[in-house]
C-alpha positions in Angstrom: 0.0 0.0 0.0 1.2 3.5 -0.7 0.4 7.0 0.6 -0.1 10.6 -0.6 2.6 13.2 -0.3 1.3 16.8 -0.2 3.5 19.9 -0.3 1.2 22.5 1.1 1.4 26.2 0.3 3.2 27.5 3.4 4.4 31.0 2.4 8.2 31.2 2.6 8.1 28.1 4.9 7.5 24.3 5.0 4.3 22.4 5.7 4.3 18.8 4.4 1.6 16.2 4.8 2.0 12.4 4.4 -1.6 11.3 4.1 -3.4 8.0 4.1 -0.5 5.7 4.9 -2.0 2.4 5.8 -0.9 0.8 9.1 -2.9 -2.1 10.6 -5.9 -1.3 8.4 -5.9 2.3 9.6 -5.2 5.5 7.6 -2.2 7.3 9.2 -1.5 11.0 8.7 1.9 12.6 9.4 2.5 16.4 9.4 6.0 17.8 9.0 6.1 21.5 10.1 3.3 24.0 9.9 4.6 26.8 7.7 3.9 30.5 8.6 0.9 31.4 10.6 -1.0 32.1 7.5 -0.6 28.5 6.4 -3.2 27.7 9.1 -5.4 30.9 9.0 -5.1 34.6 8.3 -8.0 36.5 9.8 -11.0 34.6 8.4 -9.2 33.1 5.4 -8.4 29.4 5.7 -4.9 28.3 4.8 -3.9 25.0 3.2 -3.1 23.4 6.6 -6.5 24.2 8.0 -8.3 23.0 4.9 -6.4 19.7 5.0 -7.2 19.3 8.7 -10.9 19.8 8.1 -10.8 17.1 5.4 -9.0 14.7 7.9 -11.5 15.4 10.6 -14.5 14.8 8.2 -12.9 11.5 7.4 -12.7 10.7 11.2 -8.9 10.8 11.0 -6.3 12.5 13.0 -2.7 13.8 12.8 -1.1 10.6 14.1 2.4 12.2 14.2 3.5 15.8 14.1 7.2 16.4 13.4 8.5 19.9 14.1 11.9 20.2 12.5 12.9 23.4 14.3 11.2 26.5 15.7 11.8 29.2 13.1 8.7 31.2 12.3 8.2 29.8 8.9 8.1 26.2 10.3 6.2 26.7 13.6 3.9 29.6 12.9 1.0 27.5 11.5 1.5 24.9 14.3 1.1 27.5 17.1 -2.0 28.9 15.5 -3.4 25.3 15.1 -2.8 24.5 18.7 -4.8 27.4 20.1 -7.8 26.5 22.1 -10.6 24.9 20.0 -8.4 24.8 16.9 -7.9 21.6 14.9 -4.3 20.7 15.6 -5.1 20.9 19.3 -8.0 18.5 18.7 -6.5 16.1 16.2 -2.8 15.7 17.1 -1.8 12.4 18.8 2.0 12.4 19.0 4.7 15.1 18.6 8.4 14.9 17.9 10.1 18.2 18.8 13.6 19.1 20.0 12.5 21.9 22.3 14.8 24.4 24.1 13.9 22.8 27.4 14.9 19.3 26.2 18.2 20.6 24.7 19.2 22.3 27.9 18.3 19.3 29.9 20.4 17.2 27.6 23.5 19.3 28.5 22.5 19.5 32.2 22.0 23.2 32.0 19.2 25.4 33.3 17.4 26.9 30.3 17.2 30.7 29.8 13.6 31.8 29.4 14.4 33.0 25.8 14.5 29.3 24.8 10.8 28.7 25.4 8.0 29.0 22.8 4.8 30.4 24.0 1.4 29.4 22.6 -0.1 32.7 22.0 -3.8 33.5 22.8 -4.2 30.2 24.7 -5.7 29.9 28.2 -5.6 33.7 28.6 -1.9 34.1 27.7 -1.0 37.4 26.0 -0.4 37.0 22.3 3.2 37.3 21.2 5.0 36.7 17.9 6.0 33.2 16.9 9.7 33.4 17.6 12.1 31.5 19.7 11.4 33.3 23.0 7.9 31.8 23.0 8.2 28.0 24.3 7.4 26.8 27.8 3.7 27.3 27.3 3.7 25.3 24.1 5.8 22.6 25.7 3.6 22.5 28.8 0.5 22.3 26.6 1.9 19.3 24.8 2.8 17.7 28.2 -0.8 18.3 29.4 -2.2 16.7 26.3 0.3 13.8 26.8 1.3 13.8 23.1 4.9 14.9 23.3 7.5 12.3 23.1 10.1 14.0 25.3 13.4 12.9 24.1 16.1 14.7 22.1 16.4 13.4 18.6 20.0 13.3 17.1 21.7 12.3 13.9 22.1 8.5 13.9 18.8 7.9 15.7 16.2 5.5 14.1 12.5 5.3 14.9 10.1 2.8 13.6 6.4 3.7 13.6 3.3 2.9 11.5 5.3 0.4 9.4 7.7 3.2 8.4 11.3 3.9 9.4 12.6 7.3 10.2 16.4 7.6 10.0 17.7 11.0 11.3 20.7 12.8 9.7 20.5 16.0 11.7 21.1 17.6 14.1 24.3 16.4 15.6 25.4 17.0 19.2 27.7 19.8 18.2 25.0 21.8 16.4 22.7 21.4 19.4 25.3 22.6 21.8 25.6 25.9 20.0 22.0 26.6 21.1 23.0 26.8 24.7 22.8 30.6 24.8 20.2 33.4 25.1 18.3 32.8 21.9 17.8 35.7 19.6 15.8 35.9 16.4 18.5 35.5 13.7 18.7 38.0 10.8 19.6 36.4 7.5 23.4 36.7 6.8 25.4 36.4 3.6 25.9 32.8 4.5 22.2 31.9 5.0 20.3 33.9 2.4 20.1 37.3 0.8 17.5 40.0 0.2 18.6 40.0 -3.5 18.3 37.1 -5.9 20.4 35.6 -8.7 17.6 35.1 -11.2 19.1 37.3 -13.9 22.0 34.9 -14.4 22.2 31.8 -16.5 23.1 28.4 -15.1 26.5 28.6 -16.8 27.2 32.0 -15.2 26.1 30.7 -11.8 28.3 27.6 -12.0 31.4 29.5 -13.2 34.0 29.2 -10.4 31.3 27.8 -8.1 32.5 27.4 -4.6 30.2 26.1 -1.9 29.9 28.1 1.4 28.1 26.6 4.4 25.0 28.0 6.0 26.1 30.0 9.1 22.7 29.9 11.0 22.8 28.3 14.4 19.0 27.8 14.3 19.2 25.9 11.0 22.0 23.7 12.4 19.4 22.5 14.9 16.9 21.4 12.3 15.7 17.8 12.1 16.5 16.1 8.8 15.5 12.5 8.2 15.0 9.7 5.7 11.4 8.4 5.6 11.1 4.8 4.3 7.9 2.9 3.7 7.4 -0.2 1.5 10.7 0.5 -0.2 9.9 4.1 -1.0 12.5 6.6 0.4 12.0 10.3 0.8 14.6 12.7 2.3 13.1 15.5 4.3 15.9 18.1 5.0 14.1 20.8 6.9 16.6 23.7 7.0 19.5 21.4 8.0 23.2 22.2 7.4 24.7 20.5 4.4 27.8 19.3 6.2 25.8 17.5 8.9 23.6 15.8 6.3 26.6 14.8 4.2 28.3 13.3 7.2 25.3 11.3 8.0 24.7 10.1 4.5 28.4 9.0 4.2 28.0 6.8 7.3 24.8 5.2 6.0 26.2 4.6 2.6 29.4 3.1 4.1 27.1 0.7 6.1 25.5 -0.6 2.9 22.4 1.5 2.8 21.1 2.8 -0.6 21.9 6.4 -1.8 18.7 6.4 -3.9 15.7 8.6 -3.0 12.3 8.8 -4.7 12.0 12.5 -3.6 14.2 15.0 -1.8 12.7 18.1 -0.1 15.6 20.5 -0.5 17.0 22.2 2.6 16.3 25.8 3.5 14.0 26.5 0.6 16.7 26.0 -2.0 19.4 28.1 -0.4 22.8 27.8 -2.2 24.3 27.5 1.3 22.4 24.3 2.1 22.8 22.1 -1.1 26.4 21.4 -2.0 27.9 19.6 -5.0 29.3 17.1 -2.6 25.8 16.3 -1.3 24.5 15.9 -4.9 27.5 13.6 -5.7 26.4 11.3 -2.8 22.8 10.8 -3.8 20.7 9.5 -6.7 17.4 11.2 -7.2 15.3 12.6 -10.0 12.6 14.4 -8.0 13.4 17.5 -5.9 10.9 19.5 -4.0 11.1 23.3 -3.4 8.8 24.7 -0.7 8.7 28.5 -0.8 6.8 31.4 -2.4 10.0 33.3 -3.1 8.8 36.2 -1.0 11.8 36.4 1.4 15.6 36.3 1.4 16.0 35.7 -2.3 15.1 32.1 -2.0 15.3 29.8 -3.8 18.7 30.5 -5.1 18.9 29.7 -8.8 22.5 28.5 -8.2 21.0 25.5 -6.3 18.9 24.6 -9.3 22.0 25.0 -11.6 23.9 22.5 -9.4 21.0 20.0 -9.6 20.9 20.4 -13.4 24.6 19.9 -13.7 24.4 16.6 -11.8 20.9 15.4 -12.8 19.9 16.9 -16.2 16.8 14.7 -16.3 15.5 15.7 -12.9 12.2 17.3 -12.1 12.1 20.3 -9.7 8.6 20.5 -8.1 7.5 24.0 -6.9 4.6 24.4 -4.5 4.2 27.9 -5.9 4.3 27.4 -9.7 4.0 31.2 -10.4 7.6 31.7 -9.3 8.9 29.5 -12.1 8.1 31.9 -14.9 8.9 34.8 -15.3 10.3 35.3 -11.8 13.2 32.8 -12.0 13.3 31.5 -15.5 12.7 33.1 -18.9 10.6 31.4 -21.6 13.8 30.7 -23.5 15.4 29.0 -20.6 12.4 26.8 -19.9 12.3 25.7 -23.5 16.0 24.9 -23.4 15.7 22.8 -20.3 12.7 21.0 -21.5 14.7 19.9 -24.6 17.1 18.0 -22.3 14.2 16.7 -20.1 15.0 18.9 -17.1 11.4 19.6 -15.8 10.2 22.6 -13.8 7.0 21.2 -12.4 4.0 22.7 -10.6 2.9 19.4 -9.2 2.7 19.4 -5.4 0.5 16.4 -4.7 2.0 12.9 -5.2 0.6 9.4 -5.0 3.5 7.2 -3.8 2.5 3.6 -4.6 
């Protein structure tokens, strides 16, 4: 039996739904991140996440597992809105995997600074705040009260088996988590994470000329969960916003142990940032379907250089955009699209997949 993979419209963030996976004759739904707040709801307008949750409720289903890769706004915003009192994530979620600030500090036997907590705004009379890092204990306590939070730190090398599926984690490692033991401030993008400008006026050849990879410098992204999801011989690599060097290290270990380097789909790290997808990573893997989750509204993401690197390694690949309107004319000209189509490099607007 297969499952459906849905890449929801999540603004500049991630919100991914694995739907209708069959386990013990029951339909299982797994949610990975929640996008920005608008992914759930903006004023009275329903976002993609809320619409999907309503369908799941009408089918008498639930969110059997919620995986929060890390607590940047564009991954946790929709989740915090969905966990407010009387909202559907609060009602439907049965299990949560989440490396919270509290858990990380406990892991290193340190007392957490209050800035490492994530507050659930507008819940139980709490004052509304923005969905940033210094918002956590209330959310953690809420999950504890609901008895749905699996309170253990997840690290690279960990493997979990659930619903007939295997989750093999590649990130974070212990060193990247240790860097979070500080007063947590909302990070501004830097030249080594993303940029306010874009590289869309350049050709692939121009972007690859003297191409030298530089690593993402964000401490927050270094804490992101990244994992391989395997079910009935189908393999999907969900990279969150993980650092490339951590993922590469984990993949090398798995490949050396005899595991396959083939993936049916890869959700690119950090919305296609050139600082999170290296030529070394692409040399390690085999894949012809790459997913980009962003509306290209912030930080110049995706970087066209990332797409150029993929094209160089996999000229027959498909890049699937959850916002097709950014393909043309924002990133690519008509002439470029025709050229790439002639070599079977596809720029796809498909975001719902049946994995059989």
